[in-house]
N, C-alpha and C positions, 0 to 999 in steps of 0.2 A: 425113846422118850414120848410120850404121846401129850398132846394138848385137848383132847376132848374125843367123845364117842356120842357115838347116834343115840338119840333119845326117841328118833322117831320109830314106828312098827312098821311091820313087813306092809302090811295093810296102807300107810300112810305114803308109804315109798312106791309102793304100787299105784296107788290115786295119781302122786306128781307125776311118775313115767307115763301114764296114761294122759296127761293132761300135757307134757311136753311134745306128744304125738300129736294130737287133737285141744287144742287149749279152746276150743267153742263148743264141744261135744256135750250132746244132752247128758243128762243123768241118766234119763232111763238108756241110751247109748252105752254110756260106761258100765252103768248096771250088769249089761250082759256080759262085759266082758269080766268086770271084777268079781262079781259073784253075790253083791251087798245090793240091798235096794236105794233108790234113787235118794229119798230122803236121808237115808243114813251117811249115802257119799255126800250129801251135800253138808249135813250136819258136820260131818267130818273134815270136810274142807273147809267149812266157816271157823271150826275150831282152831285149825292150822295157820289161817291167816289172820283171824283175830288175836293170836297169840303170838304172830311174828313169826312161827316157823317155817311157814313156806310162804309162795307168791306165784303168782301169774299176771305177766305184764305184756303189751305190745308196744315196740319201740319203731321207730322210724327207720329205716335199713337207706333212704332214697333222699336227694337233695332236687327236684322234679324228676329230671330223667337220669339222673348221675348218683354215684353211690356216695353215701355219707362221707367224710373225711374224719377218720380217727388217728390219733397220737397219743404217744405213750410221753409223760413229762415226767421230769425227777426233780423235786426240790430238794434244796439243802435250806435248813431252818435255822434261825439262831436258836441256842440253848433256851428249853423250856417252851419253845413255843408251838412244835408242829403238833402237837394235840387241837389247839386252838385254831390253827391254817386247816389242819383237816376237818375240822368240824365244818368251819370256814367255807369252805371248797364243796364239802359235801351237799350244799344247799343250793351250789350251783346247777343251772340247767345244763350247761355243756360237759358236764363230769357225769362219766358212766363208771366210775373204778375210783376208790381213794383208798390207799393203802398205806397205814403208817409200817416202817421195812426197815432191816438191818441195812448193813452195806454203805455204800459211799453216798448216797441220798438218806434223806430221811421221810421223804415219801413218793409214791410212785402213784400218778394220777392215769386212767384214761379218759382222753379228751375227743368229745364229736363235734364237727362242726362243716358247715355248708361247703367251706370251701379254704384257702391258703389264708386271705383276709381275714374272714372272720376266726380264725385259728390266732392269726398274730394280735386283731383286735382282742380279744380276751384277755391272753397272756400279756401282753402289753398295758392293757386297761383297767385289767383285773389281777390275774393273778402276780406279774411282779411287785406291784404296789401294794400287797399283804404286807403288813408290820410284822417283820421277820422273817420272810423271806430273804436269803441270801443268794441263793441263784438257782437259775432256771434252765433245764436244757432238756431240749426236746426234739424224739424222733419220729417224723411222719411214718405212720403205716403207709405204704407202698402197695402192700397187698396182703389181703385177710385171707388165708388159707384154707379155713373150716370156717363154719359159723359160728359167731358170737352166741354166747350165752349156751351152747350146746352142751347138755348134762352125758353122763355115763354112767346114770344110775342102773339101766338094765334092767329094771326089776320084774317086767313081764316077761312071759314065756313064749316062746317063739306063737305056739298058739293063738293065745292072747293078741300080740302084737298085729297079727294076720287076720282076727276077727276085727277088733278095732279098726284097722285100716279099711276091711269091708266095709263095715257098719257107716263109715264117717267119708269113703270115697276118696281116702288119702293120697292112693296111687296113682287115681286117675286126673288127677291137678296138674295142670303143666304151667310151665314159666312164661310169662308173656317175652315176646324178644325185645321189646320196648315198651316202656312207660310212659306216661304224659306226666305234665307238670301234676303235682298234687293240690289240689283245691282246698278252698277254704274248708270246708265240711272236710275233705279228708282230715286235713291237719285237725279239725276239733276232735275227728273221733279219735286219731290218734292219742291225741292229749287225755282223754276222757278212757282210753285204755291202758294208758300207763301204769295207771296203779293197779287195775283189775282188768285182767283179758275176757274177764267171763262177765261180766257184765250184759244185762238181756241187750237186745234189737231193739225192745219196748223203752225201756230204761233210755238208752242211746238215742231213740228216734226223739221222746220229749226234752232232753237235755239240749240238743242241738237242733229242734225246730223244723223236724222233718219226717217222713215216714217210714216205719220199720223196714218197708219193701227198699228204699233209697239204701236205709243204713243196710241191710245184709249185701244187696248189689255190689255197694263201695266195697265193703269190706273182702267181698270173693274178689273184686280185681287190684284192690291192694295186694291181696295174698297172692292171686297167681302172677301178678307184676315182679313179684320178691321185695315188695317197699316196707315189708314191716320184716323184723326179728322179734321172733315171739321167745320170752325169758320167765321158763318158770323152774326155780328152783328152790330146795329147802334150804335153811339157814344155815349155811356154813358150820358152825359149831355144833349144831344137831342133825349132821348129814353122816358122820364118821368120815368124813374130809374137811378139818374144819383150817389145815394150814395151806394159804394161798402165798407161793411163789413165783418168782421170775429168773427164767434162765435166758440170758445171752449169747450168743454162738456167732463162729465165722464158718461161713460153708462157701467154699467156690461156686460161683454162679452156675456154673454148668449140672451142678450137683443138687442145687436148691429143689428140683422136682421131685428126685428121688426122697432125697432126707425127710421133705416136710411131709410126704407120704407115709415113711417111716414113725415119725413123730407124733402123727395124726392119731396112728393106729395104738400108741402107748394109752393104758384105762386113765391117768393121770392126768394127760393134756386137756387143757379147754380151750386154747387160742391159740395159734403159729400166727406169726406175722413177720411180714419183711419190711423192713425198716431201713430210714436213713442214718446217716452217723458212722462211726466206726465199726459196728457189727451190723451183720446184714439179717439178723433172724433174733427175733425176740418171743420166748413161748410162755406164758402164763398157764398155771395148774393148780389144782388143788390135792394135797396130800394130807395122809390118813396122820403123819407123824413128823417130827424133823427129822428125824434119822431116814426116811424116806429118801429127803432130798438127794444123798448121797446114790442111793439107789438108782433113783430116775435118771441122775447124770450117767452114771454108769453106763445105764440101759441107751441112754441118747448116743453114745459112744459104739457099744455094739450094734445098735439100728443102722448108723449111720456113720461109718468109719471116715468118713471126708470132713466130719465136723470137730468143731476146737470149742470147749467150752472157753466162755470170755468172761461171766459172770454170773453168780447167781444171787439173790435177794429171798429173805422170807419176810412175811409179814408179822408183825406184831398186834395189829388190830387192824380188822377192816373195816373203815367206815361206811362203805357204800358202795354197792353191785347192782350195775346198770341203774334203773331210776330208785334204786330203793335204799332208804338210810337206816344204817344198825344202828342199835345203841349199846352199850359198852360190855351190855351181858350175851352179843350177837344175834338177839331178836330185831326182825324190822320193827322199826317206830312209826315212817311214812314213808311217801317216795314224793321224788322230786319230778315235775314234768318236764322231760328233756325237751333240747330246745331242736323241734322238727321244722324250724323256718328253711 
């Protein structure tokens, strides 16, 4: 049973893959890799983003020197209220995922916060008070085992990947061991780039009342220090993988590293997280069909024999991915600046 198919051409997917690797590469650099003129690439990207078929954004990965705290939040809702609640929380800065799902819960949220106190404030002061919310269950992510929002498009050839890496210097960047507190300018830059990671340094300098050289320097520092997550994706309904799913599992603690490595290699897997609660791993993925969920859970067990499937859920509708809000037709409608404080 299929729920959709890709309406994006190979050229579109190649462009998206290239921007996943090098979000701020110039159109000239991308032209050398993709074999199309800079103007053609710029027009193609404008068509994709204006139509809501794809996006590129930068999100904060750190709060000061610390990693941001992620949590999976399951909501049970009164009959007939789940869609309205999903629309409401999709507009919150703290949500980076809102999925209307099958199973015991009605909604699954991915929530980001600076710390546990801020998480409690959001859940107690906002989510639990929404009309129609009957129950709220939270699993704090204790470890993010792979990069959030990393895609598996893999459209470019190995030669194109190597050329793009050489042109942009991607393989020469090193990650800083320690990262200083984010400045007010850093927070402003992240907020400005949450909707469009390709905004020019000149535009950002005007918006933030600083110089282009300062903007470039701060973005280099933020990227090298691991302060940013790049989020570049096609809208799932048009990508060939329209179906979001979550699988919760039980794995013996000593088997977690090997299990995580095995799960991360599967092409459907997007996010592998260790979590608090009755089950210790939660895995989010994008599937081609509903039937593929059975294939994937079978692959999980084959890849990691110590793993036990504890639960599965499928999204009936995805309302938000990262900072991007999706409409009923699956296309991006607008973005919400996330909470980077």
